[in-house]
NUKEVEX-715952 format. One record per residue (C-alpha): x, y, z; residue number from 1. Coordinates in steps of 0.001 Angstrom, whole numbers, plus 500000, padded with zeros to 6 digits. Layout:
<lofis>
LOFI        x        y        z   romi
LOFI        X        Y        Z    NUM
...
</lofis>
This chain:
<lofis>
LOFI        x        y        z   romi
LOFI   516368   494131   510107      1
LOFI   513779   496213   511949      2
LOFI   510288   495994   510473      3
LOFI   506771   497250   511173      4
LOFI   503594   495250   510617      5
LOFI   500392   497173   509908      6
LOFI   497178   495254   510622      7
LOFI   494098   496670   508917      8
LOFI   491452   494275   510267      9
LOFI   489153   497258   510816     10
LOFI   490187   499290   507811     11
LOFI   492675   502128   507461     12
LOFI   492487   505911   507525     13
LOFI   494901   508771   508012     14
LOFI   493947   509575   511597     15
LOFI   494014   505894   512605     16
LOFI   497558   505607   511248     17
LOFI   498631   508725   513167     18
LOFI   497191   507255   516347     19
LOFI   499003   503957   515806     20
LOFI   502300   505768   515178     21
LOFI   502027   507634   518480     22
LOFI   500851   504562   520379     23
LOFI   503800   502585   518982     24
LOFI   506312   505101   520271     25
LOFI   506599   508029   517869     26
LOFI   506716   511117   520151     27
LOFI   503558   513220   519717     28
LOFI   505737   516297   519361     29
LOFI   507187   514882   516121     30
LOFI   503750   514953   514485     31
LOFI   502765   518247   516121     32
LOFI   505909   519925   514771     33
LOFI   505161   518543   511311     34
LOFI   501687   520114   511454     35
LOFI   503158   523429   512623     36
LOFI   505707   523284   509800     37
LOFI   502889   523313   507247     38
LOFI   501684   526687   508514     39
LOFI   498068   526060   507483     40
LOFI   496238   526801   510726     41
LOFI   495833   523192   511869     42
LOFI   496537   521437   515149     43
LOFI   496226   517923   516553     44
LOFI   494114   516785   519485     45
LOFI   495478   513552   520953     46
LOFI   493481   511467   523426     47
LOFI   493026   507949   524800     48
LOFI   489856   506071   523891     49
LOFI   488540   502511   524186     50
LOFI   487229   500645   521150     51
LOFI   485563   497293   521905     52
LOFI   487677   496906   525015     53
LOFI   490991   497933   523387     54
LOFI   492720   501084   524620     55
LOFI   493978   503123   521689     56
LOFI   495268   506566   520728     57
LOFI   492797   508841   518955     58
LOFI   494043   511768   516858     59
LOFI   491662   514495   515734     60
LOFI   492534   517305   513360     61
LOFI   491339   520827   514130     62
LOFI   491466   523509   511450     63
LOFI   490782   527161   512278     64
LOFI   488851   526159   515395     65
LOFI   486764   523453   513715     66
LOFI   487077   519715   514338     67
LOFI   487056   517368   511377     68
LOFI   484302   514737   511388     69
LOFI   483790   511455   509497     70
LOFI   482448   512013   506024     71
LOFI   478786   511364   505338     72
LOFI   478877   511168   501563     73
LOFI   481233   510846   498647     74
LOFI   479888   513385   496174     75
LOFI   480627   513706   492474     76
LOFI   478907   517075   491888     77
LOFI   479228   520467   493606     78
LOFI   477891   520258   497164     79
LOFI   475556   523238   496679     80
LOFI   473591   521286   494051     81
LOFI   472505   518480   496377     82
LOFI   470637   518250   499640     83
LOFI   472438   517254   502857     84
LOFI   472034   513582   503764     85
LOFI   469209   512431   505951     86
LOFI   469932   510801   509316     87
LOFI   469147   507425   507721     88
LOFI   471685   508088   504980     89
LOFI   474182   509125   507626     90
LOFI   474134   505621   509046     91
LOFI   476350   504573   506119     92
LOFI   479194   506922   506967     93
LOFI   482565   505351   507578     94
LOFI   484081   504942   510995     95
LOFI   487229   506956   510508     96
LOFI   488694   510338   509731     97
LOFI   487227   512230   506750     98
LOFI   489333   512033   503600     99
LOFI   488974   515051   501335    100
LOFI   489749   513849   497879    101
LOFI   487780   516195   495607    102
LOFI   486452   519739   495586    103
LOFI   482833   518810   496067    104
LOFI   482609   517005   499433    105
LOFI   480421   518205   502279    106
LOFI   480330   517426   505992    107
LOFI   477302   516594   508104    108
LOFI   477370   516134   511855    109
LOFI   478062   512559   512929    110
LOFI   476172   510774   515649    111
LOFI   478882   511463   518229    112
LOFI   477850   514577   520097    113
LOFI   480494   517301   520443    114
LOFI   481352   518608   523920    115
LOFI   479708   521786   525051    116
LOFI   481456   524832   523624    117
LOFI   482985   522878   520767    118
LOFI   483042   524953   517548    119
LOFI   480745   523711   514819    120
LOFI   482264   521514   512145    121
LOFI   483317   523210   508941    122
LOFI   480946   523560   506026    123
LOFI   483128   523237   502954    124
LOFI   482385   525600   500113    125
LOFI   483193   524347   496611    126
LOFI   484255   527851   495599    127
LOFI   487238   527697   497952    128
LOFI   489702   524924   497206    129
LOFI   493327   524109   496650    130
LOFI   494777   522552   493552    131
LOFI   497260   519720   493840    132
LOFI   500168   521890   492666    133
LOFI   499455   524430   495409    134
LOFI   499327   521658   498007    135
LOFI   502621   520194   496815    136
LOFI   504232   523649   496981    137
LOFI   503128   523978   500615    138
LOFI   504604   520583   501441    139
LOFI   507789   521451   499555    140
LOFI   508269   524648   501596    141
LOFI   507689   522932   504944    142
LOFI   510889   522441   506989    143
LOFI   510684   518643   507142    144
LOFI   513267   516111   505943    145
LOFI   513732   515537   502207    146
LOFI   512743   511895   502628    147
LOFI   509490   512722   504418    148
LOFI   508723   515489   501919    149
LOFI   509188   513167   498939    150
LOFI   507046   510501   500609    151
LOFI   504236   512983   501320    152
LOFI   504335   514236   497737    153
LOFI   504155   510668   496428    154
LOFI   501104   509919   498601    155
LOFI   499293   513065   497486    156
LOFI   500115   512381   493833    157
LOFI   498764   508828   494167    158
LOFI   495558   510215   495658    159
LOFI   495272   512890   492967    160
LOFI   495932   510410   490163    161
LOFI   493193   508095   491417    162
LOFI   490723   510975   491757    163
LOFI   491570   512268   488296    164
LOFI   490948   508868   486733    165
LOFI   487644   508383   488551    166
LOFI   486371   511840   487601    167
LOFI   487706   511692   484002    168
LOFI   489863   514773   484416    169
LOFI   493548   515668   484668    170
LOFI   495477   515570   487910    171
LOFI   496057   519327   487581    172
LOFI   492296   519931   487764    173
LOFI   491712   517899   490918    174
LOFI   490859   520283   493751    175
LOFI   490425   519833   497478    176
LOFI   488202   521822   499809    177
LOFI   489963   524670   501564    178
LOFI   489553   522836   504886    179
LOFI   489668   519380   503326    180
LOFI   493025   520117   501733    181
LOFI   494422   521054   505144    182
LOFI   493072   517893   506766    183
LOFI   494525   515754   503989    184
LOFI   497887   517522   504205    185
LOFI   498001   516899   507956    186
LOFI   497164   513196   507559    187
LOFI   499639   512631   504753    188
LOFI   502566   514695   506031    189
LOFI   502209   513183   509518    190
LOFI   502114   509697   507971    191
LOFI   505345   510413   506077    192
LOFI   507141   512044   509011    193
LOFI   505897   509424   511483    194
LOFI   506886   506494   509265    195
LOFI   510386   507938   508991    196
LOFI   510548   508372   512767    197
LOFI   509775   504671   513265    198
LOFI   513259   503857   511981    199
LOFI   512217   500633   510254    200
LOFI   513624   499153   507069    201
LOFI   510292   497830   505872    202
LOFI   506558   498212   506504    203
LOFI   504567   495032   505887    204
LOFI   500771   495141   505712    205
LOFI   497986   492642   506301    206
LOFI   495071   492246   503874    207
LOFI   492747   495231   504283    208
LOFI   489155   494989   505511    209
LOFI   487383   497499   503257    210
LOFI   484013   497218   504994    211
LOFI   480709   496936   503187    212
LOFI   477359   498494   502568    213
LOFI   477092   501509   500324    214
LOFI   477999   505169   500134    215
LOFI   475685   507792   498670    216
LOFI   476955   509940   495793    217
LOFI   475324   512666   493720    218
LOFI   475211   510210   490793    219
LOFI   473641   507487   492921    220
LOFI   474566   504976   495579    221
LOFI   477883   503192   495173    222
LOFI   479071   500077   496985    223
LOFI   481902   500295   499478    224
LOFI   484835   500617   498876    225
LOFI   484560   504014   497179    226
LOFI   485795   504354   493569    227
LOFI   489068   506117   494458    228
LOFI   489808   503524   497146    229
LOFI   489377   500690   494644    230
LOFI   491743   502439   492249    231
LOFI   494387   502950   494942    232
LOFI   494192   499374   496232    233
LOFI   494962   497686   492914    234
LOFI   497176   494614   493530    235
LOFI   496571   494815   497311    236
LOFI   494787   491919   499091    237
LOFI   491395   493069   500402    238
LOFI   488245   491559   501902    239
LOFI   484943   492662   503414    240
LOFI   483831   491728   506929    241
LOFI   482077   493158   509943    242
LOFI   480363   496523   509958    243
LOFI   478470   497650   506830    244
LOFI   480495   500860   506653    245
LOFI   483367   502386   504713    246
LOFI   486444   501183   506599    247
LOFI   489290   502035   504203    248
LOFI   489288   505679   503132    249
LOFI   490982   506983   499976    250
LOFI   493652   508768   502026    251
LOFI   494255   505594   504044    252
LOFI   494541   503607   500812    253
LOFI   497016   506143   499374    254
LOFI   499171   505938   502522    255
LOFI   499260   502138   502261    256
LOFI   500041   502272   498537    257
LOFI   503188   504366   499066    258
LOFI   504473   503319   502508    259
LOFI   503933   499552   502375    260
LOFI   506614   497421   500730    261
LOFI   504671   494147   500697    262
LOFI   501547   492382   501951    263
LOFI   501769   489221   504049    264
LOFI   500482   487350   507070    265
LOFI   502051   488289   510402    266
LOFI   505802   488043   509655    267
LOFI   508291   486067   511685    268
LOFI   509744   488635   514054    269
LOFI   510871   489412   517590    270
LOFI   508233   491859   518816    271
LOFI   509469   495029   520539    272
LOFI   506261   497034   520898    273
LOFI   502853   497607   519361    274
LOFI   500396   500475   519129    275
LOFI   496714   500957   518338    276
LOFI   495216   503888   516469    277
LOFI   491478   504459   516892    278
LOFI   488790   505456   514422    279
LOFI   485814   507635   515354    280
LOFI   483140   504932   515573    281
LOFI   482261   502009   517799    282
LOFI   481336   498840   515885    283
LOFI   479658   495875   517550    284
LOFI   482093   492963   517690    285
LOFI   484817   494760   515709    286
LOFI   487462   496918   517442    287
LOFI   487666   500044   515305    288
LOFI   491447   500283   515456    289
LOFI   494499   499702   513323    290
LOFI   497490   497969   514956    291
LOFI   501147   498714   514279    292
LOFI   503682   496183   515585    293
LOFI   507432   496868   515599    294
LOFI   510255   494379   515928    295
LOFI   513297   492670   514559    296
LOFI   512785   490152   511780    297
LOFI   513512   486692   513187    298
LOFI   516643   484699   512405    299
LOFI   516321   481337   510703    300
LOFI   519190   478952   511467    301
LOFI   521092   481940   512904    302
LOFI   520896   483762   509571    303
LOFI   518731   486822   509113    304
LOFI   516694   486420   505972    305
LOFI   513489   487996   504760    306
LOFI   510379   485922   505425    307
LOFI   507343   486349   503219    308
LOFI   504195   484564   502152    309
LOFI   504168   483438   498526    310
LOFI   501514   481565   496598    311
LOFI   502234   478349   494674    312
LOFI   500064   477518   491652    313
LOFI   500220   474083   489998    314
LOFI   498520   472556   486973    315
LOFI   498960   469227   485163    316
LOFI   499183   469556   481376    317
LOFI   499003   466470   479159    318
LOFI   497496   467698   475893    319
LOFI   499047   471147   475405    320
LOFI   501010   472032   472274    321
LOFI   504659   472473   473379    322
LOFI   504832   475694   471367    323
LOFI   502022   477121   473470    324
LOFI   503785   476142   476704    325
LOFI   506695   478468   475911    326
LOFI   504286   481300   475204    327
LOFI   502466   480673   478490    328
LOFI   505748   480869   480405    329
LOFI   506524   484256   478846    330
LOFI   503042   485561   479654    331
LOFI   503283   484415   483286    332
LOFI   506454   486409   483820    333
LOFI   504965   489436   482076    334
LOFI   502018   489312   484472    335
LOFI   504154   489245   487607    336
LOFI   505159   485638   488331    337
LOFI   508212   485413   490589    338
LOFI   509165   482111   489006    339
LOFI   507648   479516   486691    340
LOFI   508876   476127   485480    341
LOFI   507742   472827   484021    342
LOFI   508608   469311   485157    343
LOFI   508035   466206   482989    344
LOFI   505558   463826   484662    345
LOFI   503876   460542   483793    346
LOFI   500133   461020   484073    347
LOFI   497104   458732   484105    348
LOFI   496732   456245   481237    349
LOFI   500543   456477   480975    350
LOFI   500376   459751   479073    351
LOFI   503499   461959   479299    352
LOFI   502729   465426   480586    353
LOFI   504129   468538   482238    354
LOFI   503652   469824   485771    355
LOFI   503431   473622   485506    356
LOFI   504470   475356   488731    357
LOFI   504164   479114   489277    358
LOFI   505436   481112   492253    359
LOFI   503832   484534   492827    360
LOFI   502757   487159   495325    361
LOFI   499382   486344   496958    362
LOFI   497789   489406   495373    363
LOFI   498766   488182   491876    364
LOFI   497481   484620   492318    365
LOFI   493968   485143   490974    366
LOFI   495220   487009   487932    367
LOFI   497765   484301   487076    368
LOFI   495227   481523   487694    369
LOFI   492918   483146   485162    370
LOFI   495797   483329   482686    371
LOFI   496562   479605   483142    372
LOFI   492925   478681   482516    373
LOFI   492761   480953   479466    374
LOFI   496022   479959   477802    375
LOFI   496343   476229   478623    376
LOFI   494136   473161   478415    377
LOFI   494070   472406   482140    378
LOFI   490759   471980   483918    379
LOFI   492077   472745   487398    380
LOFI   494737   474797   489181    381
LOFI   495951   473910   492675    382
LOFI   496810   476793   494986    383
LOFI   498518   477039   498368    384
LOFI   500389   479661   500390    385
LOFI   503871   478936   501676    386
LOFI   506531   480788   503676    387
LOFI   509631   481705   501682    388
LOFI   512975   482668   503211    389
LOFI   514977   484865   500868    390
LOFI   518442   486357   501059    391
LOFI   518766   490135   500818    392
LOFI   519391   491162   497213    393
LOFI   520720   494231   495465    394
LOFI   522046   495276   492065    395
LOFI   525347   496831   491059    396
LOFI   526577   497809   487602    397
LOFI   529997   496939   486197    398
LOFI   531620   498151   483001    399
LOFI   532856   495843   480268    400
LOFI   534508   496747   476964    401
LOFI   531070   496407   475313    402
LOFI   528930   498247   477862    403
LOFI   527435   498049   481338    404
LOFI   526153   494815   482911    405
LOFI   524067   494513   486055    406
LOFI   525305   492136   488757    407
LOFI   522747   490554   491107    408
LOFI   524237   490252   494594    409
LOFI   522809   488142   497438    410
LOFI   523929   488625   501033    411
LOFI   523295   487121   504470    412
LOFI   523903   489126   507646    413
LOFI   525676   491725   505503    414
LOFI   528075   489204   503926    415
LOFI   527939   488561   500176    416
LOFI   527121   484903   499516    417
LOFI   526370   484879   495771    418
LOFI   526697   487143   492769    419
LOFI   526033   486686   489069    420
LOFI   525787   488837   485922    421
LOFI   522267   489496   484684    422
LOFI   521641   487107   481815    423
LOFI   519546   489489   479708    424
LOFI   522233   492197   479824    425
LOFI   524901   489714   478745    426
LOFI   522700   488204   476030    427
LOFI   521956   491649   474586    428
LOFI   525663   492557   474468    429
LOFI   526614   489208   472937    430
LOFI   524031   489568   470180    431
LOFI   524797   493225   469457    432
LOFI   528580   492880   469362    433
LOFI   528779   489322   468001    434
LOFI   530735   488142   471045    435
LOFI   530333   484689   472634    436
LOFI   527894   484875   475512    437
LOFI   530256   483001   477820    438
LOFI   532943   485617   477156    439
LOFI   530649   488464   478180    440
LOFI   529620   486608   481353    441
LOFI   533243   485904   482249    442
LOFI   534328   489530   481766    443
LOFI   531396   490916   483752    444
LOFI   532121   488513   486613    445
LOFI   535813   489440   486563    446
LOFI   534957   493155   486549    447
LOFI   532850   492755   489683    448
LOFI   535531   490639   491407    449
LOFI   538270   493168   490613    450
LOFI   536152   496072   491855    451
LOFI   535434   494395   495205    452
LOFI   539024   493264   495778    453
LOFI   540372   496791   495701    454
</lofis>
């Protein structure tokens, strides 16, 4: 299985992702044609730059003769009602491409001087903007693949939903600057088209470095990451290190939210190629790039299986009401546990007890640990990350005389190794139709066997 690993050790933004796609082998013309297909007066400028000694691809977006610059502020009121930022305030701007998430943003020149003859950056007027529906119509009319179009729409809707929640409004009322909407469309459509062009089955992502410091808003100064970025990165592993700047932009967060299937450490794989996409800034001691590595997932004992990092939580329970233990198990699964079980153990002072073990995604570990502390009597929870090899899984439905039952099917190297009816489906049918559970399971299994023997 061909996979891509996205490393966000210096954050993530739309233009950085475009640069990494090109550097990893996506032909520049693929992205340029996607921009042309939008018909919104934008073009790409692609160049080679060096960030902290690493050669990377830099992609800049030009709209109607103006070059997009990193954003200085994240405003929550119309831009005409507030003064432009001072040079001191500008020091907090992020190191990447400007994300245009609401109708009230404003640009200020960044510290990088533009070449002689370069048109001035756009000043965005709040009176001229595009609503989300208009943007989605433009994407829908663009002659790109259905898959890329649906992906781009999903990214924009995620961004709009986050903005609407932050600003206490409806998604229909979220507007983007006239120029900002174009920049965002270019970033998002190119991300969708480029990801499709990679030809991978899965994109895996590292924890994201969100940066630090603060970002100035009309309502005051907010800590980095920005409010919309926090909303978009729910359930994603994040941390803050290095430059006191905004490293993950809202558009970058929205791209990760939709394109990434899972978060993990560097996966076991046979590397084919890698690419680096550059941000606009130079940070001391931190290469301002995102890395995209492509390859074939490695075989374990000659069998191709998915490798992922999972977190194991353990707690010893010796004075918990058994009735509560059952409730805790139900709550753990409701909150995202992959598996949970109890093992009888003999504890200190010869007291009988239970070893509670929970398997979960790394991003869910803190939430489930809090649940264990809240709902049980334990005073400590042990935690460790482990590598899990898992067979490929899929679902199929079969028909029985009482209704449909899902069959879980596991395969290795394309060959089915295990299959079993879904217990909950069979239990529901047995209870509703007053049929022995074992009879329902047997018929569902036979239905699947007969279907696959034809």
